[in-house]
N, C-alpha and C positions, 0 to 999 in steps of 0.2 A: 481592393475590396475591404469592406469593414467587417471584422470578425468580433464576435462576442463569446468569450469562453468562460465557463463555470467549473472550477474544480474545488471541492469542499474539504479536502483532506491532504495530508502529506504526500501520499502516494500519487495523488491527482496532480499535485504540484509538480512532481518529478515527470510524470507522463505529459502533462501540460507543457512543461518547458521544452521537452524534446519535440513535440508537436509544433509549437510555435517556431522553433529553429527551422524545421522543415518547411513550414509554411512560408517563412521570410526568404528562404532560398528560392522557392518557386514564385513568390509574389513579394519582391523586395519593397514595393510601395504599401504593403499591407498596413491597415490601421487596425490595431488589436487592443481591445478593452477587455479586462478579465477580473474574475474572482479566483485567487490562488494564493501563492506564497512567494518566497524569496527566489526561488529557482526560476519561476516564470517571470518574475520582475527583472531578473538579470538578462533576459532575452529582449527587453524593451517592452513598449506598449504602456498601457495605463492600468495600474492596479486599483480596482474599485474597493475590494474588501479582502482582508487576509483570512486564510482558512482557520487560523487559530480563534477566530471570533464566531466560527460557524460550527465547529466539530463538537457534537455532543454524543456521549457514549451511553448506550443502554436504554431501555424503555423508561426506566425511572428518571434519568437525567433529562431525556427529551421532554417528558411531561413537566418537569420542574422549569424547563427553559422554553416553554411553548410560546410565550408571548415574545421572547427575542427572536425565535425562529419565524414567527408570523410576520414580525416587523422586517426581518431580513428579506422575506419573499415579496412584501409590499415595495420595499425599497428597490429591489432588483427589477421588479416589473416597471416601476416609474423610470428606472435608469435605462432599460431596454427601449421603452416608449420614446424617451428623450434622445437616445443615442442613434436609433433606427439603424441597426446592423444589417448587412446583406445576409449574414448567416450566423446562427447560433450553434455553438459546439459545447455539448454537455459530456462531462467526464464523470462517470459513475454517479455517487451521491444522489441516489434515486428519490428519496422522500422530498427533497428540494427541487431537483432537476426536472422530475416529471411534471411538477405544477408548472414550472416555467416554460417547459416544452408546449404545453397546451396553450399558454398565454401567447407565446411567440408565434405559434402556427395561426392563431386566430388573427394576429396582426399581419400575416402574409410573409413572415420571415421564414426562411428555410431552416430546418432543424436536423442537425447531425449529432448522433450519439457515438462518442468514441469511448470505448471500455464499458461494456454492458453491465448494468446492475445484475447482481447474482440472483436472477429471477428463477433460475433452475433449483435454487435452494429454498426460497420462500417468496411468497406474494406472487406466485405465478400468473395470477390474474392481471397483473400490470402489463403483460404482453399486449392486451387490448389497447391500453393507453398508448403504447409504442406504435401499434398498427394505425392508430388514428393520427398522431401528432408528430411522428419521427419520420423524415424523409429518407434517411440513411442510417443504418445500424452497422457499427464496426465492432467486431469481436476479437479478443486477444487470447482466448482459451480454445483449443481445437474442438472440444465437445459442445461449445456454445452455438456453433454453426448449425449442428444437427438440432439442438434444442429449439432454435428459432424456426428452422425449417418445418419441424413438427407442428408448429403453430401458424404456419403459413406466412411467416415474415422472412423476406429475404435479407441476408446479412453478409458482411464481408469479413473473412477471417484474414487479418492482416499481419498476424504473428504477435509476439509479446514484446512491448516496448522496452521491458528491462534489458533484453539482449542488446538493444541499441546503447542504452546507458552504460552497460557493463563493457561492451566491446571498445568503447572509446577511452577507457581508463589507461592511464600510463602505469608503467611498471613501478613497483614500490619496494623499497628495502625495509624489512621488519626492524633491523637494527637502527636504521635512520628514523623510523616512525616512533620507536620507543624513546629514542633520545629527544626528538622534537616535543614529545608530549609528557616528558618527565617520568616515564615508566622505567621499571627496573628490568633486569635481564631475563626474568622468569618467562616461561611460555604464558600465552594470554588465553583466558577464556572470556569471550565477549558475552555482554548482557544487553539484550535489546528489549527493554520493558515496555515499549509503546511510545505514543506521542501525546497522550492526554494526561493531565495532571492525575486524576483520579485513578487511571489505569496504571501509571507509573509507580505511584505510591504502593498500590496493592501488590504489583508484580515484583518490584524490587525486594520487598520484605522477604517473600518466599525464595526468590532467586539466591539471594545473599546468605540464606540459612545453610547453604551447602559448604561455605567457606572452610570450616574446620576439617573437612574431609579432602581438601585440595590444597594443601599448604605449600605444595611446590609450584603452584600457579599463581598468577595475579589475575584479578578480575577487573575488567574495564567496561564501564557503562557507556553505551552509545547515547549521547544526549540528543534529545529532539530539538530541532530548530524553533519549534513553537514555544519551548519553555526556557526560562532564564537560567544562566549557569548557577546562580545562587541557590536555585531550587534543589540542585544535586549535592550541594556541599555537605548536608547532614549524613550522606551516605559514604563519603570519601574518607579513607584512613591510609595507613601504610601500604596495605595490600588491596585496596579498592580505589580504582582511579576513574577519571571521567574524561571523555573527550567530546567535543561539540563539533557538529557538521562534518565529521569524518567517518561516518558509519562504514562506508565501502572500504576505506583504508584500514580500518579497524578489523573488519572481518577478513580481509586479505592477509593480515598479520596474526589471525588467531588460530589456535589448535581446534577449538570447538566453540559452540555458542548455545545459550539459552534464549529462546526467541518467543515473544508473545505473538499469538496467532494473527495473521493478516498478510500484507504484501511482503513484509519482512521475512517471512518464512521462505518465500520464493527467491528473494534477493540473496538470502544466505546460501541457499542451495546452488544457485547460479554462480555464486562466487566460490563454490567447492568447499564449503565449511560444514562438517557434520554438526547437526543441531538436534536439540530437543525442543519440541513445541509446547508452549505453556499457555494456559488460558483459565482464568477464574474471574467470573463476573458476579454481580450481586445475585443472591438467591432468587429474588423476584424476576429479575431480567433473564436469568438462565431459565428458569421455569417457564416463562412466557416463550422464549426462543425455542425451547424443546417442543412446544406444542405446535409452533408455526413452521419450524423447519421440517421438511418431509423428505424421505428417501436420500438423505445425505449421510454418508458413513464417515466422513472426515470433516475436520475443520481447516486443515492446512491446504494451501494451494498445491504443495508438492504432492501430497497423497491424492487429492482430487484429480489432478491431471494424469497421474499415473494409475489411478483407479485401484490402488492397493496401498498398504502401509509401507512406505519408504522411511519416513521419519516417525519417531515416537511422539504421540500426542498425550499429554498430561492434562486433564480437564477436570475443573472443579475439585471434588474430594480426592481425586487421583493425583492432584498437584500437591505433593507434600515433600518434605525434605528427604525422606527415605527413598521414594521413587526417583526424585531428582538425581540423587547421588547414584543410584544404581544405573540410570539411563545415561547420565553424563560420562560415567566410567567407560561405558560401551563406545561412546563417541570419541574418547581420547585414544584408545588403542583397542586392537583385537579384530576379530572377524567381522563383527557387526559395523564397525567403522568402515572397513574395506568395502563391505557390501553396499553401504549407503553411498560411497564415492562412485562406485560402479553405476548405481541407479541414477545419480546425478547426470552421467553422461547420456543415458537414455532419455532423461527429462529434457535436456537441451534439444535433442533430435525431435521429440514431440512438438516443441514449441516453434519449430520451423525456421530458425536462423534470424539474423538481424534484418533490419529494414522496415519495422513496423511503422515507425514514425513518417517515413517517406510514403509508404503505401497509403497511410491514412490521409496524408496531405493531398495526395493525388485524388482520392475519392471526394474529399472536401471541395477541391477545385472544380472536379466534374460536376458537382451539384450546382 
């Protein structure tokens, strides 16, 4: 079969790569064309566009890059028309993907959505688009199945693909990791500032402001594959280091982490690292988001899935040095750290175990 997959962000690249692996095991002659990143490229197939050329953060940035976004949509439609896939697989990235879903459906192409957009948080009206143009919806969070059922849409809960990615990791030695990456012997506090340049610059400044209070630790920045190593050099010194494309290894060797909200908050939890969740957007984007997002108490996937505060979220004005120091101390030692680690075990149970990528591949082949 001919598959066309669209992933527009780093997390989509990870989930897309695991899905491609499962598809190729079940359909070895598969012809796959995709928008994604290096992880998907490593599985084979043809990379059409890299997600680093697609990801725009916040309402203001989207508005400033509207011409580029519209040109990408036009190019994608032309490429699909030319390639004529049997099936289109969309991974999150709703602003782009829902437009393409409509186009593909009108061409008679089967449309599968893997990893639902977060319509339960905002733009709930988009469910009607999914009803019209998506043949199969697969969800990875347990409460999403109920959300779609409420709207009269059948969906498949396949489990969370991060459990697949993490279960396949080989054991790692913290000592060996430190030596390989030129780190000293101090315990590590991991910094995950995001994957977009604008976001990383904003988050690293505040994250690194806690250094004077944690002199017995070394800080290690998880570099995003979409940004060059040179970009991070201005932040590096004797006690601030940087590793590229080793985020999971870094987390597994860390005592605690400061994490920008997003998929990384869940990855950090599933790797059993106590964390503080951080978010600060532009005032305009945040004000718009607050008006649009309804009935959502948390921004981190960990807390959303558990439906209570498991990890501390510091947002906008609350994200300051004093609060970061206080919350990071709780993650390094004490009762709060132990409670977080206990809750992580319950989180894994809620997500239903590994096998999401295989289940998703089975649904796609059935279509």
